[in-house]
N, C-alpha and C positions, 0 to 999 in steps of 0.2 A: 560586563556584556561586551560582545565583540563580533566582527564580521569574519566569515571563514572563506577562504578560496582555495579550491582544488584546481589545478592546471596540469592536464595532460598526464596523469595518472597511471601509470603501469606497475604491476605486482606480478611476478610470476613465481610459482612453485615447481621447480624442475621444467618440463617442457610444457607444464600447463599455465595458460595466461589467465589468472584469476580478475585481474582489473585491467581492462585495455582502452588506454588512452581516454580516461574519465576526466572531464572538466564540470565543475557548477561552483556556485557561490551561495552561500547563506546569509542572508542578512541580519544585522543586529536584530536580536529580538525574536527572530522567525523560528517556527516550528517546522524543521524539515524532516521527511520521511523517506527513508531509502527502501524500497519496497521492490521485492521479488522473490522467486523460488528458491530452494536450496542450491547452493553453488553459483548463484549469481553475482558474487562478489561483493555484497553488500557488507558483510561482517569485515572483510579483510579492507575494505574503505575505511571503516570505523577504526580499526586497529592501526591504520597507517596514520589518521589523524591523532589518535592517542599517542602514538610513538612505540606501539608495542610490536609493529612491522616497519621495517623500513622501505620505501618505494625503490623499485629499480629505476624507474623514471619518473618525471613530473616533480612539481613542486606543491607544498600545501603552505599557505599564508594564515596567520591569525593576525587581523588587522593588516598591517603592511610589513609585518615580520616573518620572514621564511623560517617556517620551525622543523622542516625535514629531519635535522640532526640535533635537535633541542631534545634533552631526555626527558621522559615521560613525567618525572616529577617537578620539570620546571616549566611546563606548559599551560599551567594552569587551567586544566581541564579535567573534570568529574567525569567518570564513567560507571553506569550501572548496568552490573551484567545480569545475564539469564537465571544464573544460578544464585543471585544475591552476593555471594561471597562474604557472608558475616563470619566473624571470628566466634567459634563455638564456646570457647573458655571464657569469653568477655561477655560483660552485661550488655545490655541495650545502650545505656549510658556511655560506656568505655568503647563501644564499636563506633558510635557516631563522633565521640571525642578524638577517636585514634588520628585521623589526618591532622588534628589541630596539635595535638601533642606532638607530632613529628615535626612539625614547625616551630615547636618552641614556645608557643603563645603563652602568656599569664593564665595562671590557674583561675581567675576570676572571670577573663574573657571568656576562657573555653567553657566555663558553667554557664555562663549567660548565654552564648551562641548555642549550646545543646539544648539548653531548656526552652530556647525561642524555637527553635526547629522542631523539637518534640511537641511543643503547643500547636504549631503551624500544621503538623501532620497528625495531630490528634493521637499522640502515642505517649504523652507525659505520664500515664499510669503504668507503661511499661518498661520504664528506665531501670529497674531493678531487676528485671527479668533476663534471662539467656536466650539464645534464638531457639533452642529446642522447645522452648515453653510457649512458643509463639505460632500463630497460624500462618498460611502461606502470605496472606494479604497483609498481615502484621510484618512479617520479615520483609516483604516488598516495600513498606513504608519505612522501614529502619534503613534499607539501603538507601532509598531516596534521601533521608535525612543525612545520612553519611555524606552523600555527594553534595546536598545543598548547604550543609553548614560550613563548606569550604568556601562559599561564594565565588564559585569558579567563574572564567569568562564563557564557558561554553559546558553544556552537558551533552554526554554521549550515552545514548540508552540502547543496548543489544537485547532485543525481545525481551523486557523486563516482565511483560506480563503472560509469557506463555505458559508458566507453571502454575496459572491461578485456574480455578473452575470457571465455567462459562459464565456465571452469574456475576462474580466477584471481577472477572475481567471487563465485562460491560461497565459496571461501577467504576473501576480504577481507570478506565479510559477517560472518563467525564473527569475524575479527580486530577488524572494527570495534566490533562489540558487546561482545567482551570488554574492550577498551580502554577504551571508555565505562563501562562498568562500573567497571572500576579507577580510573580518574580522577574518576569522580562527577560530571561536568560536564553540566549542563543541555544536551541537544542536540536540534535540530529538524533533520529530514532530509526532503527532498524527493525524491520518485520517483515514476514512473509503472507502476513494476514490483511487483505486488502480492506475488509472492514475498518480495522484499526487506522490504517492509511487513510481513508477517506473521512473517517469521523473527526482525526485529531489533528491533521495536517493544515497548514498553511499552503505548503508546497510538497509534492511528492515526486521523487527521482524514480522511475521505473527502469530496473535492470534486469538483462538476462543475459548469461554467460559472460558476464564483464563488461557488457556493453551497456551504453545508456539507450534505452528505446524511447524514453519521453519525460520531460522535465515540465511540470505544469500544476496548476491547482487542482483540487479534487474533482472540481465541477467540469474543468476543460478535460481531463482525463475521461470522464464519464461521457461527456458530449460529443468531443473532438478528439478521438481517440488516433493517434499518429499512424498505427500499423495494426496488423491482425494480433501479434502478442499482446498490446496493450488491451484492444478491444476484448480479447478472450479472457484477460487476468482481471479486469475491473468488472464488477458486477456479480451479483448473486441473484438467481443461477446465472451462469455464465451466458453471454451472447450466442444466439444461433447462428451458424454459417452455412450458406448454400452455395455450392459451387456449379457455375454456368458460363453463360455468355451473354452479352448485350448485343440486341438486334433492333436496329430501327426500321420500322414497316409502316408507310402509310400513315407518317407523322407521329407516331408513338415509338416508344422505346420498350421493348419487351426483355425480360429477363428469364433466359431459357435453360433450363436444367434438363438432364436425363428422364426425369420424372413429372416435370410441369413447367407450364410457361404462365408468366404474369406480367402484367403491365406495371411498369414503375412511373413515379412522377417525372415527367419529360425533363425539366431544367437541370436536376440533380443526376439524372442518369445520361444527360448530353453531356455533361462536363466531365463524368467518369468515362464516358465512350472515348471523349477529344484525348484525354490524358493516359489512358491504358497502353501498357507497352505491348499488349496483345489484346485478341479477343476474349480470352479467359479472365473471368473475375470472379470474387467471393461477395456475396451480398450477406451482409450482417444486419440481424433484427434483434433486439433484447427481447427476452420474453414478456417482460412488462409494456412492450409495445405492440406486441400482438393481441387478437381479441377474435371471437367467436362471431361470425357474421350469420344472418339468418338466411340470407339469399347468395347465391353463386354470382359472381360478377367478374370483369377481366382483372380485378385486382385482388381475387382471393384464391387460396389454395385448398383443394380438397383432400382431407388427410382422415385417418382414424384413430380414434382415443386408444392408447397403449396402456396407461395408468393414470388414475387420479390420485394427487396428494393433498389431502385437505390439511390447511393450518390454521383454521380457524378464521381469522380475517381475510385470509386470501387463501386461494387454490392453485396449487402447481399442476397443470396438464401436460403429460408427456404424451405427444402425437407422433404418428408414424407417416411418413411420406416415402414410399418404396421400402427400402430395409433401413432408413435411418429416422434416429428418434431426435425430435426435438422437443423445446419446452415452451409452455406458455403460462403467464402469471396471471390469474383471474382473480380480481377484486371480490371478497365475499365467497359464498358457496355455491356449488352448481351441482344439478344433477346429470351426471355423465356415467357411462360404464365403459370398461375396455370392448373394443369394436365398434363403438358408435360412430357413423359418419359425421365430420364436421367441416365447415369450411373456414379457414384461416385467413383472416384480414390482418393488415398491418396499418400503423401510423404512417401516412406518406411523409411526415416532417421527421421522422425518426428512424431512418434507414442509413446504413453505412455501405459504402462499396469500395473493396480494396483490389488490389493489382494481385493477381494470383502469383506471378512471377515474384515479385519484389516484396510482397506484402504490405506496401504503404497504402496509406488511405487515398483515395482518388477524389476525394471530396474537399479537403482542405490543403 
């Protein structure tokens, strides 16, 4: 087990800066997720840690040892790839044993460790099969077993569940999290799937275009997003954004857009008004923090139903204000049809206000 520190990491590919001055620390035994869209630099960071890419600038420390120029095979780091990278001509047993054979460990120790990890991952009955005889989930377990059997100081995982079907992916998320806690191995996990990040991570590093947007626990990302990008990336369906201005009138603060005006909670809005770089702001409200009110009040917005998406335990209501469509998440079923007029209300304790110029939160 180990602590990993990345300090001022920069990696360029030609004129493209894939990773731009990234610094973070992963504590011993922690499960850190690197989250971001395609091209955000997360896999490049992972490859730099593994030694498959050499940083242009910055330092990578494993405990107190600088490993920038340590060959990949000597870093005591195990990597699980998206494609599993199993050897097709080898049995499951030989695939798992391969890294131990490279180290020239005694045959008895290899056999003992392979059988131990196979039992841990419940694949003992597959040891004599070859990869093409396995399902996607079974191949994933073999890839994990091959990484675990080395007893590395750190696990690196590059979107290891992306090739699995939806049901198996949900199951394997829970299995991976449980396994990581049992083993206690420091783990860095790359994904573009915010649900994976939120359900598995101790901490999440959100990246966009090679730059860190926020490093926080899943709950902090959801409840206190640092900027518009994080707010829009975390949550399903995504947060609704309304563009407008804040205006103080007669002891009240109103949010005014081109389509509507609505009163905001005074203390939060006053703080945002004082911190804003200009008058233009963006009001953010998650679909689950909106609801339909029976009557019109200064804190409701008139809208029309665009479409209704029943999901059984909840219903997503797409509603229209002017020419823009927003979403509301309603618990249970509701009898609405396109064109119905509704009053949209919000939870006053769950609003977000961002500076339109900088994108930064004005509440934290």
